[in-house]
N, CA, C and O atoms as a GROMACS GRO file, in nm:
protein
  380
    1MET      N    1  -0.511  -0.218   0.022
    1MET     CA    2  -0.534  -0.098  -0.063
    1MET      C    3  -0.413  -0.028  -0.122
    1MET      O    4  -0.302  -0.039  -0.069
    2SER      N    5  -0.431   0.038  -0.223
    2SER     CA    6  -0.331   0.078  -0.280
    2SER      C    7  -0.357   0.245  -0.317
    2SER      O    8  -0.466   0.268  -0.370
    3VAL      N    9  -0.289   0.334  -0.299
    3VAL     CA   10  -0.319   0.491  -0.339
    3VAL      C   11  -0.219   0.530  -0.447
    3VAL      O   12  -0.102   0.496  -0.454
    4ARG      N   13  -0.263   0.579  -0.499
    4ARG     CA   14  -0.164   0.645  -0.614
    4ARG      C   15  -0.152   0.774  -0.594
    4ARG      O   16  -0.264   0.820  -0.570
    5ASN      N   17  -0.053   0.874  -0.593
    5ASN     CA   18  -0.042   1.023  -0.619
    5ASN      C   19   0.025   1.078  -0.776
    5ASN      O   20   0.142   1.115  -0.790
    6ASP      N   21  -0.068   1.076  -0.878
    6ASP     CA   22  -0.019   1.144  -0.958
    6ASP      C   23   0.020   1.279  -0.980
    6ASP      O   24   0.071   1.314  -1.087
    7ASP      N   25  -0.002   1.366  -0.873
    7ASP     CA   26  -0.006   1.508  -0.866
    7ASP      C   27   0.137   1.538  -0.840
    7ASP      O   28   0.220   1.468  -0.781
    8ASP      N   29   0.154   1.670  -0.900
    8ASP     CA   30   0.299   1.731  -0.888
    8ASP      C   31   0.348   1.738  -0.745
    8ASP      O   32   0.469   1.749  -0.725
    9ALA      N   33   0.263   1.732  -0.647
    9ALA     CA   34   0.288   1.812  -0.500
    9ALA      C   35   0.277   1.679  -0.397
    9ALA      O   36   0.194   1.593  -0.428
   10PRO      N   37   0.333   1.666  -0.316
   10PRO     CA   38   0.336   1.542  -0.237
   10PRO      C   39   0.181   1.581  -0.147
   10PRO      O   40   0.136   1.693  -0.122
   11GLU      N   41   0.125   1.453  -0.111
   11GLU     CA   42  -0.024   1.454  -0.027
   11GLU      C   43   0.001   1.381   0.075
   11GLU      O   44   0.088   1.295   0.062
   12HIS      N   45  -0.057   1.392   0.186
   12HIS     CA   46  -0.122   1.321   0.303
   12HIS      C   47  -0.248   1.254   0.318
   12HIS      O   48  -0.353   1.307   0.280
   13LEU      N   49  -0.246   1.159   0.361
   13LEU     CA   50  -0.365   1.096   0.383
   13LEU      C   51  -0.339   1.124   0.551
   13LEU      O   52  -0.243   1.093   0.621
   14ASP      N   53  -0.501   1.217   0.592
   14ASP     CA   54  -0.442   1.242   0.721
   14ASP      C   55  -0.595   1.190   0.804
   14ASP      O   56  -0.619   1.218   0.921
   15MET      N   57  -0.690   1.110   0.711
   15MET     CA   58  -0.798   1.064   0.822
   15MET      C   59  -0.896   0.970   0.743
   15MET      O   60  -0.929   1.004   0.630
   16VAL      N   61  -0.943   0.856   0.798
   16VAL     CA   62  -1.030   0.760   0.742
   16VAL      C   63  -1.150   0.760   0.807
   16VAL      O   64  -1.136   0.742   0.928
   17ALA      N   65  -1.278   0.776   0.766
   17ALA     CA   66  -1.416   0.796   0.843
   17ALA      C   67  -1.460   0.643   0.789
   17ALA      O   68  -1.420   0.570   0.698
   18THR      N   69  -1.575   0.629   0.905
   18THR     CA   70  -1.640   0.474   0.869
   18THR      C   71  -1.813   0.545   0.923
   18THR      O   72  -1.837   0.645   0.990
   19PRO      N   73  -1.903   0.451   0.865
   19PRO     CA   74  -2.043   0.502   0.911
   19PRO      C   75  -2.056   0.513   1.063
   19PRO      O   76  -1.996   0.433   1.136
   20ASP      N   77  -2.130   0.609   1.111
   20ASP     CA   78  -2.159   0.614   1.255
   20ASP      C   79  -2.045   0.676   1.327
   20ASP      O   80  -2.026   0.641   1.444
   21GLY      N   81  -1.984   0.744   1.284
   21GLY     CA   82  -1.850   0.866   1.319
   21GLY      C   83  -1.736   0.788   1.366
   21GLY      O   84  -1.659   0.841   1.447
   22GLY      N   85  -1.709   0.625   1.311
   22GLY     CA   86  -1.596   0.559   1.314
   22GLY      C   87  -1.493   0.621   1.230
   22GLY      O   88  -1.497   0.659   1.113
   23ARG      N   89  -1.363   0.623   1.352
   23ARG     CA   90  -1.224   0.696   1.255
   23ARG      C   91  -1.121   0.595   1.251
   23ARG      O   92  -1.115   0.531   1.356
   24GLY      N   93  -1.037   0.562   1.159
   24GLY     CA   94  -0.948   0.490   1.134
   24GLY      C   95  -0.826   0.503   1.227
   24GLY      O   96  -0.841   0.607   1.289
   25ILE      N   97  -0.742   0.458   1.252
   25ILE     CA   98  -0.630   0.461   1.316
   25ILE      C   99  -0.499   0.448   1.219
   25ILE      O  100  -0.474   0.338   1.170
   26LEU      N  101  -0.425   0.546   1.194
   26LEU     CA  102  -0.314   0.536   1.109
   26LEU      C  103  -0.237   0.492   1.196
   26LEU      O  104  -0.240   0.503   1.318
   27SER      N  105  -0.134   0.418   1.099
   27SER     CA  106   0.044   0.400   1.122
   27SER      C  107   0.097   0.373   1.013
   27SER      O  108   0.047   0.321   0.913
   28GLY      N  109   0.215   0.412   1.034
   28GLY     CA  110   0.313   0.450   0.922
   28GLY      C  111   0.373   0.313   0.859
   28GLY      O  112   0.345   0.215   0.928
   29GLY      N  113   0.436   0.290   0.761
   29GLY     CA  114   0.510   0.163   0.723
   29GLY      C  115   0.652   0.162   0.772
   29GLY      O  116   0.669   0.228   0.874
   30ARG      N  117   0.724   0.121   0.739
   30ARG     CA  118   0.863   0.057   0.786
   30ARG      C  119   0.958   0.198   0.778
   30ARG      O  120   1.036   0.219   0.870
   31SER      N  121   0.947   0.305   0.653
   31SER     CA  122   1.014   0.412   0.626
   31SER      C  123   0.973   0.490   0.730
   31SER      O  124   0.858   0.487   0.774
   32THR      N  125   1.063   0.563   0.774
   32THR     CA  126   1.022   0.668   0.845
   32THR      C  127   1.042   0.809   0.816
   32THR      O  128   1.021   0.909   0.885
   33HIS      N  129   1.102   0.790   0.658
   33HIS     CA  130   1.074   0.938   0.566
   33HIS      C  131   1.068   0.863   0.453
   33HIS      O  132   1.116   0.753   0.429
   34GLY      N  133   0.993   0.949   0.376
   34GLY     CA  134   0.924   0.885   0.217
   34GLY      C  135   0.796   0.851   0.256
   34GLY      O  136   0.727   0.858   0.357
   35ASP      N  137   0.785   0.804   0.120
   35ASP     CA  138   0.640   0.696   0.077
   35ASP      C  139   0.625   0.614   0.220
   35ASP      O  140   0.700   0.540   0.284
   36GLY      N  141   0.475   0.671   0.240
   36GLY     CA  142   0.431   0.551   0.334
   36GLY      C  143   0.450   0.613   0.520
   36GLY      O  144   0.403   0.577   0.628
   37ALA      N  145   0.516   0.690   0.487
   37ALA     CA  146   0.583   0.729   0.683
   37ALA      C  147   0.464   0.820   0.727
   37ALA      O  148   0.409   0.903   0.655
   38LEU      N  149   0.434   0.792   0.859
   38LEU     CA  150   0.348   0.862   0.926
   38LEU      C  151   0.427   0.982   0.991
   38LEU      O  152   0.524   0.952   1.061
   39ASP      N  153   0.397   1.099   0.977
   39ASP     CA  154   0.427   1.225   1.006
   39ASP      C  155   0.323   1.329   1.096
   39ASP      O  156   0.209   1.283   1.096
   40PRO      N  157   0.331   1.408   1.142
   40PRO     CA  158   0.209   1.475   1.206
   40PRO      C  159   0.085   1.515   1.084
   40PRO      O  160  -0.035   1.529   1.110
   41ALA      N  161   0.126   1.524   0.997
   41ALA     CA  162   0.026   1.594   0.852
   41ALA      C  163  -0.080   1.434   0.795
   41ALA      O  164  -0.182   1.427   0.728
   42GLY      N  165   0.006   1.327   0.860
   42GLY     CA  166  -0.065   1.212   0.815
   42GLY      C  167   0.041   1.100   0.746
   42GLY      O  168   0.164   1.104   0.755
   43ILE      N  169  -0.027   1.010   0.683
   43ILE     CA  170   0.069   0.917   0.560
   43ILE      C  171   0.102   1.001   0.446
   43ILE      O  172   0.033   1.070   0.369
   44LEU      N  173   0.235   0.975   0.457
   44LEU     CA  174   0.306   1.092   0.329
   44LEU      C  175   0.278   0.983   0.201
   44LEU      O  176   0.293   0.861   0.205
   45LEU      N  177   0.235   1.064   0.090
   45LEU     CA  178   0.241   0.995  -0.050
   45LEU      C  179   0.340   1.077  -0.107
   45LEU      O  180   0.350   1.185  -0.049
   46LEU      N  181   0.421   1.059  -0.205
   46LEU     CA  182   0.529   1.125  -0.264
   46LEU      C  183   0.460   1.149  -0.397
   46LEU      O  184   0.380   1.073  -0.454
   47SER      N  185   0.509   1.282  -0.442
   47SER     CA  186   0.436   1.280  -0.602
   47SER      C  187   0.512   1.185  -0.697
   47SER      O  188   0.633   1.163  -0.702
   48GLY      N  189   0.396   1.127  -0.779
   48GLY     CA  190   0.396   0.997  -0.863
   48GLY      C  191   0.467   0.873  -0.801
   48GLY      O  192   0.561   0.820  -0.859
   49SER      N  193   0.424   0.832  -0.692
   49SER     CA  194   0.422   0.726  -0.628
   49SER      C  195   0.297   0.666  -0.580
   49SER      O  196   0.192   0.731  -0.577
   50THR      N  197   0.306   0.511  -0.534
   50THR     CA  198   0.200   0.418  -0.498
   50THR      C  199   0.236   0.406  -0.389
   50THR      O  200   0.358   0.392  -0.379
   51VAL      N  201   0.167   0.405  -0.278
   51VAL     CA  202   0.178   0.364  -0.183
   51VAL      C  203   0.102   0.213  -0.116
   51VAL      O  204  -0.018   0.243  -0.122
   52ARG      N  205   0.107   0.107  -0.072
   52ARG     CA  206   0.041   0.004  -0.057
   52ARG      C  207   0.024   0.001   0.088
   52ARG      O  208   0.127   0.010   0.154
   53PHE      N  209  -0.090  -0.011   0.149
   53PHE     CA  210  -0.126  -0.012   0.267
   53PHE      C  211  -0.190  -0.187   0.307
   53PHE      O  212  -0.307  -0.222   0.319
   54ASP      N  213  -0.051  -0.275   0.319
   54ASP     CA  214  -0.019  -0.393   0.333
   54ASP      C  215   0.081  -0.427   0.428
   54ASP      O  216   0.137  -0.337   0.490
   55GLY      N  217   0.116  -0.573   0.448
   55GLY     CA  218   0.247  -0.618   0.468
   55GLY      C  219   0.286  -0.523   0.617
   55GLY      O  220   0.242  -0.511   0.732
   56SER      N  221   0.430  -0.451   0.509
   56SER     CA  222   0.530  -0.357   0.606
   56SER      C  223   0.500  -0.224   0.547
   56SER      O  224   0.586  -0.139   0.572
   57GLY      N  225   0.400  -0.186   0.473
   57GLY     CA  226   0.375  -0.081   0.471
   57GLY      C  227   0.272  -0.007   0.550
   57GLY      O  228   0.250  -0.064   0.656
   58PRO      N  229   0.200   0.106   0.530
   58PRO     CA  230   0.117   0.198   0.646
   58PRO      C  231   0.000   0.093   0.636
   58PRO      O  232  -0.017   0.001   0.556
   59ARG      N  233  -0.085   0.143   0.754
   59ARG     CA  234  -0.196   0.039   0.780
   59ARG      C  235  -0.291   0.143   0.857
   59ARG      O  236  -0.246   0.216   0.945
   60VAL      N  237  -0.424   0.142   0.817
   60VAL     CA  238  -0.556   0.207   0.869
   60VAL      C  239  -0.623   0.096   0.923
   60VAL      O  240  -0.678   0.009   0.855
   61ARG      N  241  -0.618   0.099   1.059
   61ARG     CA  242  -0.707  -0.019   1.170
   61ARG      C  243  -0.846   0.046   1.186
   61ARG      O  244  -0.864   0.146   1.256
   62LEU      N  245  -0.946  -0.021   1.114
   62LEU     CA  246  -1.090   0.028   1.154
   62LEU      C  247  -1.189  -0.051   1.262
   62LEU      O  248  -1.240  -0.162   1.242
   63GLY      N  249  -1.203   0.019   1.367
   63GLY     CA  250  -1.278  -0.052   1.452
   63GLY      C  251  -1.425   0.014   1.457
   63GLY      O  252  -1.470   0.093   1.375
   64HIS      N  253  -1.482  -0.031   1.560
   64HIS     CA  254  -1.633   0.020   1.621
   64HIS      C  255  -1.739   0.007   1.469
   64HIS      O  256  -1.812   0.097   1.426
   65LEU      N  257  -1.719  -0.122   1.413
   65LEU     CA  258  -1.823  -0.131   1.321
   65LEU      C  259  -1.894  -0.241   1.311
   65LEU      O  260  -1.858  -0.359   1.299
   66HIS      N  261  -2.054  -0.165   1.322
   66HIS     CA  262  -2.160  -0.278   1.335
   66HIS      C  263  -2.217  -0.320   1.238
   66HIS      O  264  -2.255  -0.237   1.155
   67GLY      N  265  -2.243  -0.474   1.215
   67GLY     CA  266  -2.335  -0.517   1.116
   67GLY      C  267  -2.235  -0.553   1.033
   67GLY      O  268  -2.286  -0.580   0.924
   68ILE      N  269  -2.121  -0.567   1.029
   68ILE     CA  270  -2.012  -0.542   0.897
   68ILE      C  271  -1.983  -0.689   0.914
   68ILE      O  272  -1.972  -0.726   1.031
   69THR      N  273  -1.969  -0.783   0.814
   69THR     CA  274  -1.918  -0.911   0.824
   69THR      C  275  -1.835  -0.914   0.677
   69THR      O  276  -1.824  -0.815   0.604
   70ALA      N  277  -1.771  -1.061   0.643
   70ALA     CA  278  -1.733  -1.030   0.528
   70ALA      C  279  -1.838  -1.056   0.416
   70ALA      O  280  -1.942  -1.117   0.442
   71GLN      N  281  -1.816  -1.015   0.306
   71GLN     CA  282  -1.894  -1.006   0.186
   71GLN      C  283  -1.948  -0.852   0.186
   71GLN      O  284  -1.949  -0.796   0.076
   72HIS      N  285  -1.979  -0.802   0.263
   72HIS     CA  286  -2.059  -0.682   0.265
   72HIS      C  287  -2.002  -0.552   0.211
   72HIS      O  288  -1.880  -0.563   0.221
   73ASN      N  289  -2.030  -0.443   0.162
   73ASN     CA  290  -1.945  -0.354   0.102
   73ASN      C  291  -1.952  -0.233   0.250
   73ASN      O  292  -2.049  -0.219   0.325
   74LEU      N  293  -1.832  -0.165   0.256
   74LEU     CA  294  -1.825  -0.027   0.354
   74LEU      C  295  -1.819   0.080   0.320
   74LEU      O  296  -1.730   0.117   0.244
   75LEU      N  297  -1.894   0.146   0.356
   75LEU     CA  298  -1.820   0.307   0.276
   75LEU      C  299  -1.753   0.375   0.397
   75LEU      O  300  -1.778   0.398   0.515
   76VAL      N  301  -1.644   0.398   0.296
   76VAL     CA  302  -1.516   0.466   0.371
   76VAL      C  303  -1.511   0.622   0.283
   76VAL      O  304  -1.545   0.639   0.166
   77THR      N  305  -1.462   0.718   0.371
   77THR     CA  306  -1.432   0.823   0.339
   77THR      C  307  -1.299   0.860   0.374
   77THR      O  308  -1.274   0.855   0.494
   78LEU      N  309  -1.174   0.909   0.271
   78LEU     CA  310  -1.037   0.915   0.286
   78LEU      C  311  -1.030   1.080   0.294
   78LEU      O  312  -1.089   1.146   0.208
   79GLN      N  313  -0.969   1.134   0.379
   79GLN     CA  314  -0.945   1.283   0.376
   79GLN      C  315  -0.782   1.294   0.323
   79GLN      O  316  -0.688   1.229   0.368
   80PHE      N  317  -0.782   1.370   0.241
   80PHE     CA  318  -0.624   1.434   0.190
   80PHE      C  319  -0.619   1.560   0.224
   80PHE      O  320  -0.719   1.630   0.240
   81ALA      N  321  -0.508   1.594   0.238
   81ALA     CA  322  -0.467   1.740   0.275
   81ALA      C  323  -0.481   1.819   0.171
   81ALA      O  324  -0.514   1.936   0.192
   82VAL      N  325  -0.453   1.761   0.008
   82VAL     CA  326  -0.473   1.854  -0.100
   82VAL      C  327  -0.578   1.829  -0.181
   82VAL      O  328  -0.649   1.918  -0.228
   83ALA      N  329  -0.598   1.689  -0.203
   83ALA     CA  330  -0.758   1.649  -0.276
   83ALA      C  331  -0.837   1.651  -0.221
   83ALA      O  332  -0.941   1.641  -0.286
   84GLY      N  333  -0.855   1.663  -0.061
   84GLY     CA  334  -0.952   1.666   0.001
   84GLY      C  335  -0.998   1.542   0.009
   84GLY      O  336  -0.920   1.448   0.008
   85LEU      N  337  -1.167   1.519   0.022
   85LEU     CA  338  -1.240   1.392   0.071
   85LEU      C  339  -1.266   1.342  -0.058
   85LEU      O  340  -1.291   1.410  -0.157
   86VAL      N  341  -1.259   1.199  -0.051
   86VAL     CA  342  -1.276   1.095  -0.125
   86VAL      C  343  -1.382   0.960  -0.073
   86VAL      O  344  -1.352   0.884   0.020
   87ARG      N  345  -1.494   0.950  -0.145
   87ARG     CA  346  -1.581   0.870  -0.076
   87ARG      C  347  -1.567   0.725  -0.161
   87ARG      O  348  -1.604   0.721  -0.278
   88LEU      N  349  -1.511   0.608  -0.094
   88LEU     CA  350  -1.528   0.478  -0.182
   88LEU      C  351  -1.622   0.362  -0.127
   88LEU      O  352  -1.695   0.397  -0.034
   89GLN      N  353  -1.629   0.286  -0.151
   89GLN     CA  354  -1.690   0.128  -0.119
   89GLN      C  355  -1.580   0.044  -0.106
   89GLN      O  356  -1.484   0.028  -0.181
   90ALA      N  357  -1.607  -0.006  -0.003
   90ALA     CA  358  -1.446  -0.108   0.047
   90ALA      C  359  -1.541  -0.248   0.052
   90ALA      O  360  -1.646  -0.235   0.116
   91ARG      N  361  -1.517  -0.373  -0.004
   91ARG     CA  362  -1.538  -0.483   0.007
   91ARG      C  363  -1.453  -0.596   0.116
   91ARG      O  364  -1.345  -0.654   0.106
   92VAL      N  365  -1.562  -0.595   0.222
   92VAL     CA  366  -1.514  -0.697   0.333
   92VAL      C  367  -1.467  -0.830   0.309
   92VAL      O  368  -1.553  -0.888   0.242
   93VAL      N  369  -1.382  -0.896   0.331
   93VAL     CA  370  -1.345  -1.036   0.306
   93VAL      C  371  -1.260  -1.081   0.471
   93VAL      O  372  -1.190  -1.015   0.548
   94SER      N  373  -1.295  -1.182   0.473
   94SER     CA  374  -1.259  -1.291   0.587
   94SER      C  375  -1.082  -1.285   0.559
   94SER      O  376  -1.034  -1.274   0.446
   95ASN      N  377  -0.997  -1.294   0.691
   95ASN     CA  378  -0.874  -1.291   0.683
   95ASN      C  379  -0.815  -1.459   0.658
   95ASN      O  380  -0.695  -1.481   0.646
   0.00000   0.00000   0.00000
């Protein structure tokens, strides 16, 4: 997943939710300051930046998903400090 912040203000991703009350566990990327860093407000997204949630970047680990297998769509809600709630569907693929 990639998240772009086109706003003039820094943003934080502070929660990821799934159906049935599931919550994602956020972890920061390699950077301890700047894009992708995890701080008490969530994962930092600087103004004008794109943060990739993969490899050495930040991560969201989802657990307690029932009945979700490869090729299903998963409803996900992202909560940002400034933008608020964003609802989306994520396509589940096998590793």
